[in-house]
Backbone as CSV, one residue per row, in Angstrom:
resi,resn,N_x,N_y,N_z,CA_x,CA_y,CA_z,C_x,C_y,C_z
1,MET,62.187,-25.784,-56.141,62.759,-27.287,-56.098,63.782,-27.190,-57.828
2,SER,64.809,-28.058,-58.121,65.521,-27.897,-58.846,65.422,-29.227,-59.332
3,THR,65.595,-29.614,-60.775,65.336,-30.773,-61.420,67.116,-31.257,-61.614
4,PRO,66.815,-32.633,-61.123,68.196,-33.212,-61.714,68.813,-33.058,-63.048
5,PRO,70.101,-32.821,-63.262,70.709,-32.981,-65.095,70.147,-33.830,-65.441
6,LEU,70.099,-33.941,-66.651,69.802,-35.223,-67.838,70.968,-36.015,-67.827
7,ALA,71.043,-37.207,-68.385,71.860,-37.686,-68.571,73.069,-37.249,-69.511
8,GLY,72.320,-36.945,-70.349,72.930,-36.451,-71.608,73.151,-35.194,-71.851
9,ALA,73.209,-34.134,-70.806,73.524,-32.983,-70.591,75.050,-32.630,-70.219
10,GLY,75.661,-33.365,-70.690,77.245,-33.085,-69.968,77.797,-34.228,-69.009
11,MET,77.064,-34.893,-68.444,77.333,-35.836,-67.423,77.383,-37.354,-68.171
12,PRO,78.377,-38.052,-67.974,77.833,-39.517,-68.589,76.721,-40.172,-67.273
13,SER,76.024,-40.956,-67.847,74.861,-41.470,-67.210,75.286,-42.543,-66.176
14,GLY,76.278,-43.001,-66.063,77.033,-43.787,-65.188,77.119,-43.283,-64.390
15,THR,77.820,-41.892,-64.120,78.199,-41.119,-63.148,76.927,-40.866,-62.316
16,PHE,76.061,-40.040,-62.755,74.772,-39.606,-62.122,74.051,-40.580,-61.507
17,SER,73.991,-41.968,-62.185,73.144,-43.061,-60.999,73.958,-43.426,-59.950
18,GLY,75.272,-43.503,-59.987,76.071,-43.622,-58.996,76.254,-43.148,-58.024
19,THR,76.357,-41.366,-58.304,76.408,-40.423,-56.930,74.992,-40.546,-56.559
20,GLN,73.895,-41.162,-57.422,72.492,-41.312,-56.602,72.416,-42.353,-55.568
21,ALA,73.279,-43.271,-56.138,72.966,-44.330,-55.139,74.082,-44.289,-53.797
22,GLN,75.047,-43.423,-53.985,75.880,-43.028,-53.124,74.911,-42.459,-51.726
23,ALA,74.426,-41.112,-52.532,73.886,-40.902,-51.731,72.564,-41.309,-50.820
24,ALA,71.663,-42.368,-51.506,71.143,-42.825,-50.940,71.412,-43.796,-49.971
25,ARG,72.939,-44.245,-50.134,73.371,-44.861,-48.820,73.773,-44.031,-47.678
26,GLU,74.135,-42.788,-48.019,74.491,-42.125,-47.626,73.184,-41.128,-46.151
27,VAL,71.970,-41.387,-46.398,71.012,-40.951,-45.823,71.333,-41.448,-44.415
28,ASN,71.265,-40.186,-43.717,71.540,-40.659,-42.372,70.230,-40.305,-41.400
29,THR,70.180,-40.743,-40.161,68.729,-40.618,-39.523,68.215,-39.291,-39.192
30,ALA,69.030,-38.324,-39.232,68.275,-37.029,-38.998,67.579,-36.483,-40.441
31,SER,67.957,-36.814,-41.357,67.239,-36.845,-42.958,66.526,-37.392,-42.852
32,LEU,66.586,-38.602,-42.421,65.219,-39.763,-42.339,63.840,-39.151,-41.535
33,CYS,64.364,-38.580,-40.301,63.284,-37.679,-39.802,62.851,-36.799,-40.242
34,ARG,63.540,-36.105,-40.696,62.837,-35.057,-41.930,61.642,-35.040,-42.873
35,ILE,62.352,-36.361,-43.306,61.258,-37.145,-44.466,60.387,-37.422,-43.776
36,GLY,60.215,-38.267,-42.536,58.963,-38.769,-41.584,58.424,-37.494,-41.117
37,GLN,58.861,-36.219,-40.958,58.088,-35.234,-40.581,57.449,-35.006,-41.579
38,GLU,57.838,-34.868,-42.885,57.094,-34.502,-44.059,56.177,-35.394,-44.453
39,THR,56.416,-36.373,-44.356,55.578,-37.285,-44.818,53.929,-37.654,-43.749
40,VAL,54.451,-37.496,-42.660,53.288,-37.224,-41.345,52.196,-35.799,-41.669
41,GLN,53.045,-34.479,-42.223,52.168,-33.730,-42.775,51.626,-33.790,-43.959
42,ASP,52.320,-34.448,-44.971,51.451,-35.009,-46.102,50.062,-35.885,-45.592
43,ILE,49.953,-36.619,-44.574,48.970,-37.570,-44.127,48.200,-36.900,-43.567
44,VAL,48.397,-35.633,-42.901,47.419,-34.964,-42.339,46.421,-34.119,-43.263
45,PHE,47.615,-33.627,-44.081,46.886,-32.679,-45.522,45.841,-33.572,-46.326
46,ARG,46.318,-34.682,-46.459,45.257,-35.590,-47.278,44.238,-36.297,-46.344
47,THR,44.062,-36.366,-45.319,43.053,-36.631,-44.524,42.160,-35.636,-44.385
48,MET,42.788,-34.304,-44.407,41.863,-33.214,-44.312,41.020,-32.968,-45.609
49,GLU,41.774,-33.231,-46.512,41.243,-33.292,-48.119,40.261,-34.421,-48.021
50,ILE,40.585,-35.404,-47.371,39.393,-36.460,-47.426,38.136,-36.203,-46.619
51,PHE,38.219,-35.320,-45.910,37.012,-35.246,-44.845,36.246,-34.227,-45.384
52,GLN,37.101,-33.152,-45.903,36.377,-32.123,-46.831,35.397,-32.529,-47.953
53,LEU,36.294,-33.650,-48.679,35.334,-34.785,-49.760,34.107,-34.914,-49.364
54,LEU,34.313,-35.653,-48.167,33.175,-36.512,-47.516,32.165,-35.287,-47.101
55,ARG,32.422,-34.369,-46.392,31.359,-33.328,-46.214,30.443,-32.877,-47.410
56,ASN,31.350,-32.661,-48.726,30.786,-31.916,-49.522,29.926,-32.919,-50.106
57,MET,30.264,-34.505,-49.998,29.104,-35.466,-50.790,27.868,-35.315,-50.299
58,GLN,27.236,-35.447,-51.112,25.593,-35.921,-50.929,25.047,-37.437,-50.547
59,LEU,24.365,-37.709,-49.501,23.741,-39.183,-49.343,23.002,-39.393,-50.156
60,PRO,22.976,-40.365,-50.265,21.820,-41.257,-51.945,20.696,-41.317,-51.013
61,ASN,19.662,-40.345,-50.503,18.763,-40.428,-49.420,17.461,-39.996,-50.650
62,GLY,17.808,-40.256,-51.933,16.403,-40.413,-52.813,16.436,-39.492,-53.396
63,VAL,17.228,-38.217,-53.501,17.252,-37.063,-54.115,18.016,-37.198,-55.387
64,THR,17.412,-36.399,-56.584,18.275,-36.712,-57.372,19.665,-35.791,-57.948
65,TYR,20.550,-36.800,-57.697,21.935,-35.923,-58.000,22.501,-36.494,-59.473
66,HIS,23.594,-35.702,-59.611,24.462,-35.675,-60.957,25.358,-36.841,-60.996
67,THR,25.089,-37.651,-61.373,25.922,-39.076,-61.399,27.332,-38.622,-61.703
68,GLY,27.421,-37.758,-62.904,28.744,-37.114,-62.963,29.699,-36.561,-62.155
69,THR,28.520,-35.939,-61.066,29.531,-35.271,-60.359,30.074,-36.003,-59.029
70,TYR,28.875,-37.152,-58.935,29.037,-37.935,-57.928,30.203,-39.195,-58.349
71,GLN,30.336,-39.244,-59.449,31.337,-40.203,-59.696,32.854,-39.718,-59.842
72,ASP,32.874,-38.309,-60.185,34.099,-37.681,-60.010,34.308,-37.148,-58.478
73,ARG,33.465,-36.903,-57.887,34.150,-36.859,-56.323,34.885,-38.502,-55.503
74,LEU,33.630,-39.114,-56.143,34.156,-40.635,-55.705,35.556,-40.969,-56.323
75,GLY,36.041,-40.640,-57.434,37.233,-41.232,-58.095,37.948,-40.299,-57.409
76,LYS,38.100,-38.925,-56.950,38.810,-38.228,-56.114,39.110,-38.597,-54.924
77,LEU,38.193,-39.007,-54.270,38.371,-39.776,-52.731,39.231,-40.945,-52.842
78,GLN,38.724,-41.891,-53.829,39.632,-43.337,-53.727,41.137,-42.622,-54.321
79,GLU,41.307,-41.780,-55.333,42.874,-41.281,-55.394,43.260,-40.989,-54.295
80,HIS,42.534,-39.962,-53.211,43.292,-39.386,-52.218,43.390,-40.961,-50.968
81,LEU,42.540,-41.562,-51.002,42.630,-42.683,-50.019,44.262,-43.943,-50.691
82,ARG,44.137,-43.834,-51.836,45.325,-44.776,-52.612,46.468,-43.739,-52.072
83,GLN,46.597,-42.674,-52.200,47.910,-41.935,-52.143,48.076,-41.687,-50.745
84,LEU,47.044,-41.736,-49.556,47.304,-41.802,-48.457,47.916,-43.371,-47.711
85,SER,47.480,-44.100,-48.346,47.746,-45.920,-48.303,49.469,-45.781,-48.532
86,ILE,49.640,-45.009,-49.323,51.256,-45.041,-49.834,51.965,-44.408,-49.034
87,LEU,51.354,-43.317,-48.464,52.014,-41.878,-47.534,52.483,-43.139,-46.397
88,PHE,51.296,-44.006,-46.014,51.519,-44.569,-44.707,52.642,-45.720,-44.821
89,ARG,52.785,-46.342,-46.053,53.740,-47.189,-46.158,54.937,-46.450,-46.125
90,LYS,55.151,-45.545,-47.035,56.527,-44.470,-46.703,56.869,-44.391,-45.256
91,LEU,55.998,-44.145,-44.572,55.881,-44.124,-43.475,56.434,-45.054,-42.457
92,ARG,56.064,-45.932,-43.057,56.346,-47.546,-41.905,58.161,-47.903,-42.367
93,LEU,58.286,-47.203,-43.886,59.732,-47.720,-44.107,60.571,-46.851,-43.391
94,VAL,60.061,-45.386,-43.488,61.072,-44.558,-42.636,61.271,-44.671,-41.537
95,TYR,60.364,-45.212,-40.576,60.022,-45.669,-39.044,61.348,-47.086,-38.780
96,ASP,61.126,-47.963,-39.693,61.728,-49.190,-39.944,63.228,-48.656,-39.921
97,LYS,63.480,-48.171,-41.049,64.840,-47.385,-41.311,65.344,-46.735,-40.225
98,CYS,65.141,-45.928,-39.460,65.189,-44.987,-38.201,65.474,-46.004,-37.101
99,ASN,64.574,-47.118,-36.750,65.021,-47.915,-35.836,66.302,-49.013,-36.074
100,GLU,66.355,-49.282,-37.364,67.468,-49.967,-37.703,68.528,-49.498,-37.587
101,ASN,68.975,-47.810,-37.937,69.920,-47.092,-37.483,70.242,-46.908,-36.196
102,CYS,69.365,-46.823,-35.309,69.659,-46.499,-33.958,69.474,-47.698,-33.085
103,ALA,69.349,-48.910,-33.860,69.396,-50.356,-32.902,70.749,-50.556,-32.366
104,GLY,71.732,-50.050,-32.658,73.187,-50.440,-32.200,73.387,-49.341,-31.174
105,LEU,72.779,-48.151,-31.131,73.116,-47.256,-29.766,72.486,-47.719,-28.821
106,ASP,73.495,-47.514,-27.580,73.290,-47.872,-26.109,72.644,-46.296,-25.804
107,PRO,71.494,-46.617,-24.926,70.427,-45.436,-24.241,71.673,-45.146,-23.146
108,VAL,71.170,-43.414,-23.422,72.128,-42.864,-22.512,70.929,-42.385,-21.021
109,PRO,71.835,-42.454,-20.189,70.891,-42.423,-18.732,70.987,-40.466,-18.740
110,ILE,69.605,-40.149,-18.313,69.470,-38.580,-18.420,70.152,-37.843,-17.534
111,GLU,70.487,-38.595,-16.547,71.501,-37.919,-15.391,72.619,-37.987,-16.085
112,GLN,73.135,-38.630,-16.975,74.530,-37.886,-17.468,74.666,-37.345,-18.493
113,LEU,73.313,-36.900,-19.124,73.650,-35.790,-20.110,73.430,-34.275,-19.049
114,ILE,73.276,-34.071,-17.926,73.307,-33.141,-17.303,74.583,-32.735,-16.566
115,PRO,75.188,-31.534,-17.019,76.548,-31.378,-16.585,76.679,-31.021,-14.806
116,TYR,77.238,-31.970,-14.301,77.260,-31.349,-12.530,78.307,-32.289,-11.933
117,VAL,79.081,-31.290,-11.437,80.404,-31.529,-10.950,80.166,-31.113,-9.434
118,GLU,80.588,-32.284,-8.742,80.995,-32.274,-7.083,82.259,-31.912,-6.606
119,GLU,82.218,-30.793,-5.984,83.219,-30.246,-5.843,82.954,-29.320,-4.376
120,ASP,84.132,-28.968,-3.748,83.820,-28.114,-2.501,83.107,-26.938,-2.748
121,GLY,83.319,-26.227,-3.815,82.827,-24.780,-4.330,81.510,-25.283,-4.250
122,SER,80.875,-26.147,-4.605,79.573,-26.088,-4.882,78.933,-26.418,-3.394
123,LYS,79.410,-26.902,-2.346,79.068,-26.987,-1.071,78.979,-25.622,-0.488
124,HIS,79.981,-24.753,-1.081,79.954,-23.522,-0.415,79.001,-22.664,-0.950
125,ASP,78.753,-23.238,-2.503,77.446,-22.339,-2.769,76.106,-22.936,-2.301
126,ASP,76.199,-24.166,-1.638,74.940,-24.488,-0.901,74.610,-23.721,0.549
127,ARG,75.829,-23.445,0.489,75.928,-22.672,2.171,75.505,-21.678,1.907
128,GLY,75.920,-20.961,1.130,75.492,-19.566,0.636,74.214,-19.408,-0.101
129,ALA,73.570,-20.104,-0.460,72.008,-20.544,-0.775,71.128,-20.601,0.610
130,ALA,71.687,-21.617,1.182,70.714,-21.426,2.350,70.885,-20.410,3.358
131,SER,72.006,-19.480,3.229,71.804,-18.047,4.010,71.276,-17.511,3.655
132,GLN,71.210,-17.168,1.837,70.310,-16.456,1.699,68.862,-16.489,1.586
133,LEU,68.713,-17.557,1.224,66.974,-18.124,2.052,66.932,-17.961,3.089
134,ARG,67.562,-17.746,4.119,67.523,-17.481,5.638,66.926,-16.251,5.389
135,PHE,68.262,-15.379,5.235,67.883,-13.786,5.133,66.607,-13.471,4.114
136,ALA,66.501,-14.061,3.390,65.214,-13.876,2.698,64.198,-14.169,3.485
137,SER,63.933,-15.207,4.250,62.593,-15.420,5.148,62.338,-14.562,6.308
138,GLU,63.701,-14.122,6.950,63.786,-13.182,8.018,63.165,-11.735,7.681
139,GLU,63.661,-11.608,6.348,62.829,-10.174,5.860,61.643,-10.220,5.522
140,ARG,61.112,-11.294,4.694,59.847,-11.156,4.611,58.943,-11.441,6.003
141,ARG,59.253,-12.049,6.939,58.850,-12.019,8.547,58.913,-10.439,8.956
142,GLU,59.862,-9.898,8.772,59.476,-8.471,9.223,58.696,-7.627,8.149
143,ILE,59.134,-7.921,7.201,57.976,-6.963,6.286,56.349,-7.524,6.618
144,MET,56.023,-8.379,6.964,54.610,-9.314,7.342,54.385,-8.245,8.992
145,GLU,55.459,-8.101,9.662,55.332,-7.485,11.201,55.090,-6.044,10.470
146,VAL,55.722,-5.668,9.562,55.626,-4.102,9.637,54.299,-3.901,8.760
147,ASN,53.707,-4.604,7.921,52.228,-4.365,7.344,51.486,-4.889,8.292
148,LYS,51.449,-5.558,9.404,50.674,-5.930,10.787,50.195,-4.517,11.259
149,LYS,51.563,-3.782,11.958,51.734,-2.957,12.702,50.551,-1.316,11.697
150,LEU,51.457,-1.533,10.451,50.713,-0.455,9.200,49.202,-0.645,9.626
151,LYS,48.553,-1.885,9.589,47.258,-2.163,9.372,46.613,-1.250,10.660
152,GLN,47.025,-1.599,11.932,46.326,-1.276,13.023,46.751,0.327,13.025
153,LYS,48.268,1.041,12.802,47.936,2.268,13.003,46.592,2.581,11.698
154,ASN,46.514,2.278,10.356,45.713,2.970,9.738,44.103,2.759,10.258
155,GLN,44.268,1.371,11.132,42.572,1.477,11.840,42.259,2.414,13.398
156,GLN,43.544,2.504,13.710,43.437,3.822,14.893,43.078,5.263,13.919
157,LEU,43.645,5.560,12.965,43.408,6.665,12.388,42.041,6.748,11.852
158,LYS,41.575,5.688,11.191,40.371,5.466,10.785,39.503,5.932,12.020
159,GLN,39.424,5.613,13.103,38.676,5.669,14.092,38.664,6.874,14.922
160,ILE,40.154,7.709,14.719,40.020,9.082,15.189,39.145,9.734,14.077
161,MET,39.380,9.601,12.815,38.800,10.613,11.676,37.094,10.363,11.692
162,ASP,36.683,9.088,12.121,35.619,8.901,12.414,35.152,9.801,13.850
163,GLN,35.690,9.548,14.745,35.366,10.265,15.828,35.344,11.951,15.374
164,LEU,36.162,12.628,14.757,36.318,13.953,14.524,35.185,14.266,13.501
165,ARG,34.414,13.362,12.622,33.674,13.676,11.523,32.199,13.701,12.392
166,ASN,32.046,12.857,13.276,30.863,13.161,14.431,30.560,14.217,15.447
167,LEU,32.068,14.285,15.837,31.860,15.906,16.825,31.934,16.815,16.053
168,ILE,32.392,16.942,14.632,32.086,18.443,13.918,30.402,18.185,13.458
169,TRP,30.181,16.771,13.694,28.538,16.821,12.826,27.842,17.462,14.250
170,ASP,28.312,16.835,15.213,27.378,17.138,16.547,27.515,18.930,16.916
171,ILE,28.676,19.446,16.504,29.214,20.531,16.694,28.081,21.833,15.687
172,ASN,27.989,21.335,14.345,27.187,21.889,13.549,25.526,21.883,13.657
173,ALA,25.299,20.568,14.150,24.151,20.468,14.648,23.621,21.551,15.808
174,MET,24.570,21.567,17.108,24.283,22.716,17.778,24.161,24.004,17.299
175,LEU,25.134,24.398,16.278,25.029,25.612,15.776,23.963,26.179,14.968
176,ALA,23.324,24.792,14.470,22.193,25.186,13.562,20.711,25.106,14.542
177,MET,20.984,24.156,15.509,19.876,24.550,16.598,19.624,25.734,17.077
178,ARG,20.560,26.549,17.404,21.204,27.807,18.510,20.773,28.946,17.335
179,ASN,20.719,28.770,16.484,20.153,29.860,14.945,18.759,30.003,15.134
């Protein structure tokens, strides 16, 4: 982060304050949104720190504790709460300023943001897509039929293999009885 040059360091003080005021007037909605995002991140960070402090604080349940440590933690907690309230006020200012900047804008229907042109070519594309869909469904149906036939053939082969296995088993049993 760079610090702004001092008024006495080569710039007249009136020029610097004038450019600062001009920059403040030229703040656009996008930079306000960025500031708002940073503010929300700061709020989340401060809130996490508050919860961390609360988790580390001991409850006054009759156990002796150091009053100095307690006062220090209480002071930190109050400072974080004060900073948090300042951040919320800053966020409210940014929110109000963004709403003020966007008040004159007319909402654009979402349908207008999508580029869509109705031409004869698009209808031809629809026919092409329909024919592709029909072709794909026919191909899928053919594949399903082939799979069904393949499963039937596999079943027949399995039955033949089982019959051959039983036949070989019987032949081996007869040869074993013969010896």
